[in-house]
N, C-alpha and C positions, 0 to 999 in steps of 0.2 A: 836548749838545743844549740849545738855549736854551728858555726858557719859551715863546717865540713859535713854535718849531718842534716842541716836545714834543706828542705825540699827546694829544688831550683824552680825558677819561674817557668811557666809553660812556654813551649816553642812559639805559640801565637803571640805571647807577650814579647818574646825576644825578637821576633820578626818586626815588631812595631815599636821597639825601644826608642826610636828617634822622636816619638811623640812626647817623651818625658825629658824635661830639662829644667834649668833654673826658672823659677817663677810660674811654672805650669801648675795649675790647681787640679788635683786629682782626687776622685772619690772611688774608693775600692769597696764595693758592696759584697757582703758575705766574705769578708777578708780571711776568715779562718786563722791559720798560723802566721799570716802576714807575708807570705813569700812574694806576692806581687806588690804590696804596699812598700815593703823594704826595698825591692828592686827599683821601684819608681823613686823612692827617697834617695837611694844611692846615686841617682842621676840628677839629684838636687831639686826634684819636684816637691811641691807643698802637698802633702798627702793627708787625707782624712780616710780612716779605715773603719768600717762598721761591721759588726758581727754580733750575734746573740749569745755566743758561747764565751762566758767570762774566763774560763780556763785557757782557751785558745788565745784570747786577747792578752791575758797575763803573760803567756809564753812569748807571744809576738812582741809585746812591749819590751820584755827582757832582751830579746834578740836585737831589737832596734837600738836599745840603750848600749849594748855591747859594741855596736857599730857606730855609736855616737850620732844616731839619726833622730831627727825630730819628726814624729808622726803623731797626729791626733787620733787616738784610739777611742772609739765610741761603742759601748755595749748598747745594742738596740734591737728590738724586734722589727725586722725588715718588712713584716707583713703590715705594719701600721705606722712605722716611724716616718715623720714628715721631713721630706728633703727640701732644701732650698731650691727654688726654681732658677734655672739657667745660671747656675753659680760655678760650674766646673768646666775646665777645658777638656778634661778626659774623665769619663765615667767608665769604670771597668768592672767586670763581673765574670768570675771563672767558677765553673762547676756548681752553679746555682741557677734555679729557674723558678720564677714566680710570674706566671702569665698575667695575673690580675694587677700586679704592681708595675708591669713593664711601662705603661704610659708615664707613671711617676718617675721611674728611673730615667727614661728618655728626657723628661722635662727638666731634669737636673743639669743637662748638657747646655752650655751657653751656645748662642749662634756662632757657627763656624767651628764649634768643638766636636769632639769625637766620642763615640760609644765603642768600646772594645769588649766583645763578649765571646765566651766559649763555654759550651756545656755539652752534656751527654745526649746522644741520639738514642732512639729506641733500640737500635742495633747493639747497644751496650749489653743488653741482657744476655746475648749469646756468649759473653766472656765470663759470666758467673760472678761478677763483682760490680759494685757501684749501685746506683739507684735502680729500683725495680718498678716503682709506681709510675703510671702514666703522667702523674702530676709533675714528675721531675725528669721526664725524658721528652726530647723534641722529636716530632715527626719529620720526615724528610722535607726540606724546603720551608719549614715553619719559621726558622729564625729570621729569615728575610722578611717574612710577613710581620713578625713582631716588632721590627724597627721601621715599619712603614712611615714615610715622611722624611727619612734620613737618606742621604746619598750613599749607596754602598760603594766603598772604595775597594774592598777585597772581601771575599767570602769563600768558605770551603766546607765540605762535609767529607770527613776522612777517618780512616783508622790509623791511629798513631800509637806506636809502642813507646811507653814511658816507664823507665825503671823495670823493664822486662814484662810489663803488663800492657795488653792492647786496650786502647780506648777508642770508642766510636764517638766522634765529636762533630759538632757544628760550630763554626767560628765565623765572626763577622767584625769588620771595621767599618763603621758608618759615620758619616759627617752630617751634623745639623746644618741645613742651608742658612746662609746669612753671614754677617760679619761678626 
């Protein structure tokens, strides 16, 4: 996939791009084609990207190599993969939801670090595309409850049009208390 055709990072990521810079350790969960991992690495962050899809990781690796970016790509089942505790300055996750693992995802954020999340709301069903299962759709207000214990810096529930398609999303930037 060329840079011209690669999907751009989400608006939520772009709003918070200042989080990513030289030396910042980033974990991209459910990285898919790598759009957010690549964008963070372009800002000189040290990125680890995890996804279960071998094909998507292969394509993402090729795209990163063309841009001469160093990203650690890990094929892993996120439902069971052990994450290092308090190891990352930023943990980000886009268009993925695993309520059972959320405590583990949060535990990977170092004190003073950030969680950057965005995924679909139940209202996404009305648009006829995206996840349909309740397991993969957030209820209104639920994302804030899922990051309990973190300080919410900014959150939203919105309908955003991306590439001509509407998306009903919940987004949050939370900070783990501490130094």
